[in-house]
Z-matrix of the N, CA and C atoms (Angstrom, degrees):
N
C 1 1.454
C 2 1.534 1 109.24
N 3 1.314 2 115.81 1 135.70
C 4 1.470 3 121.08 2 -179.43
C 5 1.529 4 110.20 3 -68.14
N 6 1.298 5 115.38 4 147.57
C 7 1.461 6 120.96 5 178.76
C 8 1.527 7 109.68 6 -75.31
N 9 1.333 8 114.58 7 156.11
C 10 1.467 9 121.08 8 179.46
C 11 1.516 10 108.32 9 -123.85
N 12 1.335 11 115.78 10 129.90
C 13 1.462 12 122.66 11 178.73
C 14 1.515 13 110.00 12 -120.51
N 15 1.314 14 115.00 13 166.54
C 16 1.455 15 121.57 14 176.57
C 17 1.520 16 108.44 15 -139.62
N 18 1.336 17 116.37 16 144.03
C 19 1.452 18 119.38 17 -177.42
C 20 1.512 19 113.49 18 -152.47
N 21 1.317 20 114.16 19 174.91
C 22 1.461 21 123.10 20 -177.91
C 23 1.522 22 109.77 21 -119.02
N 24 1.330 23 115.69 22 126.18
C 25 1.465 24 121.44 23 170.50
C 26 1.531 25 105.59 24 -96.47
N 27 1.321 26 115.22 25 95.23
C 28 1.463 27 123.33 26 -177.91
C 29 1.528 28 107.09 27 -82.32
N 30 1.314 29 117.43 28 132.31
C 31 1.466 30 119.54 29 -178.67
C 32 1.518 31 110.72 30 -140.54
N 33 1.323 32 114.11 31 160.89
C 34 1.461 33 120.67 32 174.65
C 35 1.521 34 108.23 33 -141.34
N 36 1.316 35 115.00 34 156.83
C 37 1.465 36 121.09 35 179.66
C 38 1.524 37 109.01 36 -102.27
N 39 1.313 38 115.40 37 133.25
C 40 1.459 39 122.99 38 176.42
C 41 1.519 40 108.13 39 -127.92
N 42 1.323 41 116.72 40 165.09
C 43 1.468 42 120.00 41 177.53
C 44 1.522 43 111.03 42 -56.51
N 45 1.329 44 116.21 43 -34.23
C 46 1.471 45 121.25 44 -178.89
C 47 1.531 46 112.57 45 -79.13
N 48 1.345 47 117.88 46 -7.92
C 49 1.465 48 121.91 47 179.31
C 50 1.523 49 111.66 48 127.44
N 51 1.315 50 115.35 49 -168.31
C 52 1.454 51 120.99 50 -179.83
C 53 1.523 52 111.11 51 -72.68
N 54 1.320 53 115.79 52 143.54
C 55 1.455 54 122.45 53 171.08
C 56 1.523 55 107.69 54 -124.06
N 57 1.322 56 116.09 55 146.00
C 58 1.454 57 121.32 56 179.06
C 59 1.523 58 109.60 57 -119.54
N 60 1.314 59 114.86 58 152.19
C 61 1.461 60 123.31 59 -177.78
C 62 1.525 61 108.16 60 -100.04
N 63 1.319 62 116.36 61 114.03
C 64 1.463 63 121.11 62 179.35
C 65 1.519 64 110.21 63 -116.85
N 66 1.333 65 115.12 64 153.86
C 67 1.460 66 121.56 65 179.30
C 68 1.520 67 109.71 66 -121.26
N 69 1.328 68 115.34 67 152.35
C 70 1.458 69 122.30 68 179.92
C 71 1.525 70 108.40 69 -110.12
N 72 1.345 71 118.24 70 130.74
C 73 1.461 72 119.59 71 -178.27
C 74 1.523 73 112.02 72 -65.45
N 75 1.311 74 114.87 73 141.82
C 76 1.452 75 120.56 74 179.56
C 77 1.519 76 112.21 75 -87.88
N 78 1.298 77 115.43 76 175.45
C 79 1.454 78 121.51 77 178.08
C 80 1.514 79 112.45 78 98.55
N 81 1.304 80 115.87 79 161.80
C 82 1.465 81 120.78 80 -173.44
C 83 1.523 82 114.37 81 -67.67
N 84 1.324 83 118.32 82 -24.88
C 85 1.469 84 119.87 83 -178.37
C 86 1.523 85 112.18 84 -70.95
N 87 1.330 86 117.26 85 -22.21
C 88 1.466 87 121.95 86 -177.65
C 89 1.524 88 113.08 87 -108.07
N 90 1.316 89 117.96 88 -4.84
C 91 1.461 90 122.38 89 -170.21
C 92 1.527 91 113.87 90 -54.26
N 93 1.320 92 118.36 91 -37.47
C 94 1.464 93 120.61 92 -176.08
C 95 1.524 94 112.91 93 -106.33
N 96 1.329 95 116.92 94 12.94
C 97 1.465 96 120.66 95 179.83
C 98 1.525 97 109.04 96 -102.35
N 99 1.332 98 115.79 97 139.47
C 100 1.459 99 120.21 98 -179.17
C 101 1.528 100 110.49 99 -131.47
N 102 1.325 101 117.35 100 -73.62
C 103 1.459 102 120.28 101 -177.23
C 104 1.525 103 110.01 102 -62.89
N 105 1.324 104 115.46 103 127.16
C 106 1.455 105 121.12 104 -179.53
C 107 1.515 106 114.81 105 80.82
N 108 1.330 107 117.79 106 0.25
C 109 1.464 108 120.98 107 -177.34
C 110 1.527 109 113.45 108 -97.92
N 111 1.307 110 118.20 109 -20.18
C 112 1.460 111 122.36 110 -175.23
C 113 1.522 112 110.18 111 -76.60
N 114 1.326 113 115.64 112 162.25
C 115 1.455 114 121.15 113 -173.39
C 116 1.524 115 110.75 114 -152.37
N 117 1.331 116 115.07 115 165.07
C 118 1.457 117 118.69 116 164.19
C 119 1.530 118 105.85 117 -76.80
N 120 1.328 119 119.17 118 153.35
C 121 1.464 120 119.25 119 173.32
C 122 1.533 121 108.54 120 -62.82
N 123 1.323 122 117.18 121 122.44
C 124 1.460 123 121.08 122 -176.17
C 125 1.515 124 109.87 123 -156.39
N 126 1.319 125 115.50 124 167.78
C 127 1.455 126 120.65 125 176.50
C 128 1.509 127 110.25 126 -173.54
N 129 1.324 128 114.51 127 175.42
C 130 1.456 129 120.28 128 -175.98
C 131 1.521 130 111.89 129 -70.31
N 132 1.320 131 113.77 130 148.90
C 133 1.457 132 122.40 131 178.14
C 134 1.530 133 107.95 132 -84.46
N 135 1.327 134 116.78 133 128.37
C 136 1.462 135 121.25 134 178.04
C 137 1.528 136 110.25 135 -73.73
N 138 1.323 137 118.12 136 152.17
C 139 1.472 138 120.53 137 177.65
C 140 1.534 139 110.80 138 -54.92
N 141 1.327 140 116.30 139 131.63
C 142 1.460 141 121.56 140 178.99
C 143 1.522 142 114.42 141 81.30
N 144 1.314 143 118.20 142 -3.79
C 145 1.465 144 122.66 143 -178.24
C 146 1.527 145 109.54 144 -92.00
N 147 1.331 146 117.51 145 137.81
C 148 1.466 147 118.47 146 175.31
C 149 1.530 148 108.84 147 -79.29
N 150 1.332 149 115.09 148 154.44
C 151 1.465 150 121.20 149 -171.18
C 152 1.527 151 113.11 150 -61.23
N 153 1.329 152 118.90 151 -42.21
C 154 1.463 153 119.95 152 -178.98
C 155 1.529 154 110.74 153 -66.28
N 156 1.321 155 117.61 154 -40.13
C 157 1.471 156 119.79 155 176.61
C 158 1.523 157 110.50 156 -61.03
N 159 1.336 158 116.66 157 -40.27
C 160 1.468 159 120.68 158 178.34
C 161 1.520 160 110.40 159 -64.12
N 162 1.329 161 117.04 160 -42.76
C 163 1.470 162 120.80 161 179.99
C 164 1.529 163 110.42 162 -61.10
N 165 1.317 164 116.47 163 -44.20
C 166 1.466 165 120.30 164 179.74
C 167 1.530 166 111.15 165 -65.67
N 168 1.335 167 116.60 166 -42.68
C 169 1.468 168 120.92 167 178.51
C 170 1.527 169 110.91 168 -61.67
N 171 1.326 170 116.30 169 -46.51
C 172 1.458 171 120.12 170 -179.03
C 173 1.529 172 111.82 171 -63.11
N 174 1.333 173 117.01 172 -40.38
C 175 1.466 174 119.87 173 178.15
C 176 1.526 175 109.37 174 -58.27
N 177 1.335 176 116.30 175 -47.10
C 178 1.462 177 119.40 176 -178.13
C 179 1.532 178 111.55 177 -67.66
N 180 1.346 179 118.04 178 -40.77
C 181 1.469 180 120.07 179 179.05
C 182 1.528 181 111.53 180 -62.84
N 183 1.331 182 116.24 181 -41.50
C 184 1.460 183 119.76 182 -174.68
C 185 1.523 184 113.86 183 -80.66
N 186 1.326 185 117.54 184 -23.95
C 187 1.469 186 119.94 185 -177.21
C 188 1.525 187 113.25 186 -114.31
N 189 1.322 188 116.90 187 -21.59
C 190 1.457 189 120.69 188 -173.77
C 191 1.519 190 112.52 189 78.89
N 192 1.332 191 116.61 190 7.02
C 193 1.462 192 121.68 191 -176.89
C 194 1.526 193 110.65 192 -112.05
N 195 1.344 194 117.79 193 133.64
C 196 1.465 195 119.13 194 174.87
C 197 1.530 196 109.75 195 -70.93
N 198 1.316 197 116.38 196 155.49
C 199 1.464 198 120.58 197 -178.78
C 200 1.522 199 109.18 198 -131.28
N 201 1.323 200 115.83 199 133.37
C 202 1.458 201 121.09 200 175.46
C 203 1.518 202 107.39 201 -148.66
N 204 1.314 203 116.19 202 169.79
C 205 1.448 204 120.40 203 179.03
C 206 1.510 205 111.74 204 136.67
N 207 1.312 206 115.77 205 -163.73
C 208 1.457 207 122.78 206 179.20
C 209 1.530 208 108.35 207 -91.00
N 210 1.314 209 117.03 208 103.28
C 211 1.459 210 122.17 209 -176.23
C 212 1.525 211 109.90 210 -83.64
N 213 1.332 212 116.08 211 118.59
C 214 1.460 213 122.83 212 -178.61
C 215 1.526 214 107.89 213 -100.72
N 216 1.349 215 118.05 214 115.11
C 217 1.466 216 118.71 215 -180.00
C 218 1.524 217 111.09 216 -67.66
N 219 1.328 218 115.33 217 137.95
C 220 1.467 219 122.64 218 176.80
C 221 1.528 220 108.09 219 -112.08
N 222 1.313 221 116.42 220 159.09
C 223 1.464 222 120.43 221 178.37
C 224 1.528 223 109.43 222 -64.70
N 225 1.331 224 118.09 223 134.32
C 226 1.467 225 120.06 224 177.96
C 227 1.530 226 111.16 225 -59.77
N 228 1.328 227 115.46 226 150.20
C 229 1.464 228 121.05 227 176.93
C 230 1.528 229 108.59 228 -122.07
N 231 1.323 230 115.59 229 150.07
C 232 1.457 231 120.85 230 177.23
C 233 1.523 232 108.75 231 -109.17
N 234 1.340 233 116.12 232 126.08
C 235 1.453 234 121.65 233 179.82
C 236 1.536 235 110.03 234 -82.26
N 237 1.306 236 116.03 235 164.79
C 238 1.464 237 122.33 236 179.41
C 239 1.534 238 110.86 237 -55.66
N 240 1.321 239 116.95 238 -32.70
C 241 1.470 240 122.46 239 179.90
C 242 1.527 241 112.61 240 -69.89
N 243 1.339 242 116.34 241 -11.92
C 244 1.458 243 121.15 242 -175.62
C 245 1.513 244 113.00 243 98.40
N 246 1.341 245 116.88 244 -12.69
C 247 1.463 246 120.67 245 -179.71
C 248 1.525 247 110.05 246 -64.75
N 249 1.339 248 115.96 247 136.92
C 250 1.456 249 122.63 248 175.93
C 251 1.525 250 107.87 249 -96.93
N 252 1.337 251 117.30 250 130.79
C 253 1.464 252 122.03 251 -179.17
C 254 1.521 253 109.70 252 -117.52
N 255 1.325 254 115.52 253 119.03
C 256 1.464 255 122.56 254 172.00
C 257 1.522 256 106.18 255 -92.27
N 258 1.332 257 116.75 256 137.73
C 259 1.464 258 118.82 257 -177.03
C 260 1.522 259 110.97 258 -141.26
N 261 1.322 260 113.68 259 155.02
C 262 1.454 261 122.95 260 175.54
C 263 1.515 262 108.18 261 -129.67
N 264 1.315 263 116.13 262 139.57
C 265 1.461 264 121.37 263 173.60
C 266 1.524 265 107.68 264 -93.79
N 267 1.316 266 116.36 265 140.69
C 268 1.464 267 121.27 266 175.68
C 269 1.522 268 108.15 267 -147.69
N 270 1.324 269 115.10 268 136.49
C 271 1.459 270 120.77 269 -179.47
C 272 1.516 271 110.57 270 -85.21
N 273 1.317 272 115.85 271 141.35
C 274 1.455 273 121.04 272 177.45
C 275 1.516 274 109.84 273 178.78
N 276 1.304 275 115.80 274 -168.09
C 277 1.458 276 120.63 275 179.63
C 278 1.525 277 108.48 276 -151.38
N 279 1.309 278 115.41 277 153.50
C 280 1.462 279 121.34 278 175.64
C 281 1.520 280 108.05 279 -163.25
N 282 1.308 281 114.92 280 168.11
C 283 1.451 282 122.13 281 176.63
C 284 1.528 283 107.60 282 -96.79
N 285 1.336 284 118.71 283 113.97
C 286 1.466 285 119.96 284 -179.72
C 287 1.529 286 113.50 285 -58.15
N 288 1.324 287 117.31 286 -24.91
C 289 1.466 288 120.83 287 178.61
C 290 1.522 289 111.65 288 -71.74
N 291 1.329 290 117.18 289 -15.36
C 292 1.461 291 121.03 290 -176.59
C 293 1.529 292 112.96 291 -89.88
N 294 1.322 293 118.66 292 -1.05
C 295 1.463 294 119.50 293 -176.80
C 296 1.523 295 110.84 294 -66.83
N 297 1.312 296 115.06 295 145.72
C 298 1.461 297 123.34 296 177.22
C 299 1.519 298 106.50 297 -137.68
N 300 1.313 299 116.58 298 98.83
C 301 1.459 300 122.35 299 -174.40
C 302 1.520 301 112.45 300 -83.04
N 303 1.343 302 114.24 301 151.95
C 304 1.454 303 119.53 302 168.04
C 305 1.533 304 108.06 303 -68.56
N 306 1.322 305 117.40 304 173.59
C 307 1.460 306 120.60 305 -176.96
C 308 1.526 307 110.75 306 -123.66
N 309 1.328 308 114.64 307 166.27
C 310 1.460 309 121.61 308 173.01
C 311 1.526 310 107.52 309 -135.15
N 312 1.312 311 115.87 310 160.70
C 313 1.453 312 121.77 311 -178.92
C 314 1.519 313 108.98 312 -114.07
N 315 1.336 314 115.99 313 138.75
C 316 1.460 315 120.26 314 175.17
C 317 1.528 316 109.09 315 -149.89
N 318 1.323 317 115.11 316 158.20
C 319 1.450 318 119.89 317 176.08
C 320 1.526 319 108.34 318 -72.93
N 321 1.334 320 115.70 319 122.34
C 322 1.468 321 120.51 320 179.53
C 323 1.509 322 109.51 321 -152.33
N 324 1.299 323 118.46 322 132.48
C 325 1.462 324 128.63 323 -6.87
C 326 1.535 325 111.47 324 -63.60
N 327 1.351 326 115.97 325 161.13
C 328 1.473 327 119.87 326 -178.80
C 329 1.541 328 111.47 327 -54.38
N 330 1.309 329 115.14 328 140.90
C 331 1.472 330 124.49 329 177.62
C 332 1.533 331 113.30 330 60.22
N 333 1.338 332 116.44 331 20.52
C 334 1.473 333 120.54 332 179.49
C 335 1.520 334 111.99 333 -89.02
N 336 1.349 335 115.47 334 -19.50
C 337 1.456 336 119.54 335 -175.15
C 338 1.517 337 113.14 336 80.10
N 339 1.339 338 117.41 337 -1.68
C 340 1.475 339 121.74 338 -179.85
C 341 1.521 340 110.43 339 -95.81
N 342 1.315 341 116.57 340 130.75
C 343 1.458 342 121.91 341 174.92
C 344 1.522 343 108.55 342 -95.70
N 345 1.319 344 116.62 343 133.90
C 346 1.464 345 121.16 344 177.03
C 347 1.519 346 109.04 345 -127.31
N 348 1.318 347 115.61 346 152.03
C 349 1.464 348 122.77 347 177.34
C 350 1.527 349 109.14 348 -97.29
N 351 1.325 350 115.76 349 138.37
C 352 1.461 351 122.41 350 177.41
C 353 1.517 352 108.73 351 -135.49
N 354 1.345 353 117.92 352 149.42
C 355 1.464 354 119.52 353 174.90
C 356 1.534 355 109.70 354 -69.39
N 357 1.322 356 115.92 355 143.03
C 358 1.462 357 118.93 356 178.26
C 359 1.527 358 110.67 357 -63.48
N 360 1.340 359 116.40 358 -37.78
C 361 1.463 360 120.36 359 170.44
C 362 1.525 361 107.57 360 -125.87
N 363 1.326 362 116.23 361 140.37
C 364 1.459 363 118.67 362 -176.41
C 365 1.523 364 113.09 363 -104.26
N 366 1.321 365 117.62 364 -13.47
C 367 1.463 366 120.25 365 175.70
C 368 1.518 367 109.61 366 -165.59
N 369 1.322 368 114.55 367 164.00
C 370 1.461 369 121.91 368 179.48
C 371 1.511 370 107.82 369 -143.42
N 372 1.326 371 116.20 370 158.00
C 373 1.460 372 119.60 371 176.83
C 374 1.522 373 111.06 372 -159.35
N 375 1.321 374 113.36 373 157.47
C 376 1.460 375 121.82 374 171.70
C 377 1.522 376 107.74 375 -91.47
N 378 1.317 377 116.16 376 134.16
C 379 1.465 378 121.88 377 179.53
C 380 1.516 379 110.07 378 -136.27
N 381 1.331 380 116.19 379 145.80
C 382 1.451 381 119.76 380 168.81
C 383 1.522 382 108.55 381 -62.17
N 384 1.313 383 117.19 382 152.56
C 385 1.468 384 121.21 383 -174.64
C 386 1.528 385 111.67 384 -56.91
N 387 1.309 386 118.26 385 -42.94
C 388 1.470 387 119.96 386 -178.35
C 389 1.529 388 111.44 387 -64.25
N 390 1.325 389 117.73 388 -43.65
C 391 1.462 390 120.27 389 177.75
C 392 1.526 391 110.41 390 -65.29
N 393 1.341 392 116.04 391 -38.95
C 394 1.462 393 120.88 392 -179.64
C 395 1.530 394 111.20 393 -61.26
N 396 1.319 395 117.97 394 -33.05
C 397 1.469 396 121.22 395 -179.68
C 398 1.525 397 111.28 396 -60.66
N 399 1.319 398 118.50 397 -29.77
C 400 1.458 399 121.38 398 177.89
C 401 1.514 400 113.55 399 -81.93
N 402 1.322 401 117.09 400 -22.65
C 403 1.468 402 121.41 401 -176.58
C 404 1.533 403 112.88 402 -94.24
N 405 1.336 404 116.39 403 -32.75
C 406 1.464 405 120.50 404 -172.35
C 407 1.530 406 111.32 405 -74.24
N 408 1.318 407 115.37 406 150.30
C 409 1.463 408 121.58 407 172.34
C 410 1.532 409 107.09 408 -51.98
N 411 1.320 410 116.66 409 129.41
C 412 1.471 411 121.36 410 -173.23
C 413 1.523 412 112.81 411 -55.30
N 414 1.312 413 117.45 412 -32.81
C 415 1.462 414 120.48 413 178.84
C 416 1.519 415 113.41 414 -66.68
N 417 1.339 416 116.88 415 -21.38
C 418 1.465 417 120.74 416 179.48
C 419 1.533 418 112.60 417 -94.61
N 420 1.331 419 117.98 418 -8.41
C 421 1.467 420 121.28 419 -178.16
C 422 1.530 421 113.19 420 -55.46
N 423 1.345 422 119.88 421 -36.17
C 424 1.471 423 118.50 422 177.61
C 425 1.533 424 113.99 423 -58.85
N 426 1.328 425 117.36 424 -24.80
C 427 1.468 426 120.08 425 176.58
C 428 1.523 427 110.24 426 -64.30
N 429 1.329 428 117.11 427 -38.39
C 430 1.469 429 121.29 428 178.80
C 431 1.523 430 110.32 429 -67.14
N 432 1.332 431 115.84 430 -40.32
C 433 1.465 432 120.02 431 178.01
C 434 1.523 433 110.66 432 -61.98
N 435 1.331 434 116.00 433 -45.68
C 436 1.460 435 119.89 434 -179.10
C 437 1.525 436 111.78 435 -66.17
N 438 1.322 437 117.44 436 -36.58
C 439 1.465 438 119.89 437 176.67
C 440 1.516 439 110.85 438 -56.62
N 441 1.319 440 116.76 439 -42.07
C 442 1.466 441 120.78 440 178.37
C 443 1.526 442 112.63 441 -62.59
N 444 1.333 443 116.59 442 -30.61
C 445 1.473 444 120.26 443 179.66
C 446 1.531 445 112.08 444 -80.61
N 447 1.337 446 117.64 445 -38.25
C 448 1.463 447 119.83 446 -177.86
C 449 1.518 448 112.70 447 -84.29
N 450 1.344 449 116.69 448 -14.12
C 451 1.456 450 120.70 449 -179.03
C 452 1.534 451 109.25 450 -144.32
N 453 1.346 452 116.42 451 69.85
C 454 1.479 453 119.49 452 -176.19
C 455 1.520 454 113.06 453 -66.85
C-alpha cells in the first residue's frame, strides 16, 4: 500500500504576486540537488491522526514554526513514488532564516557503520509561483497551479 503524507502550502501575497514557502531536504543525498528537489513541508500521517493535524505537526517539526490560519484544502496529488499527498494552503509569513528543523539519523558514509544526524530540511525560501514550479518536486507542482485558482 502506498504511503500517505500531509503538508502545508504556505503562501504570502506581494505586490509582484503570490509567493510560496518551499523547503529543501537535508542530508548528503540531497546536498547537490536543486531543481525538482524542493517541497512543501510535509510528512507521513501517523496511525489514527487526521490529515490536517499531521500537516500542521509536520510543518512545525520541519521548520520549528507554529502554523495557524484559514486552511484551504487542495486536491491530493500522487508523487512518482506512489505516495499520496494531502495538502492545505494557508496564508502567512515567516523568516526562512529562522527555521529550526528536526533531525534524522542515517549511516554515513555508506557501509561505514557510523551513524550521523542530519536536519530533515536544510534550508527554506520564499519563491514566486513561476520560479517555484522549477524547484518543486514535479508531483507537487499541481498544488501551485491550484493555489493560483483558489487564491487569484
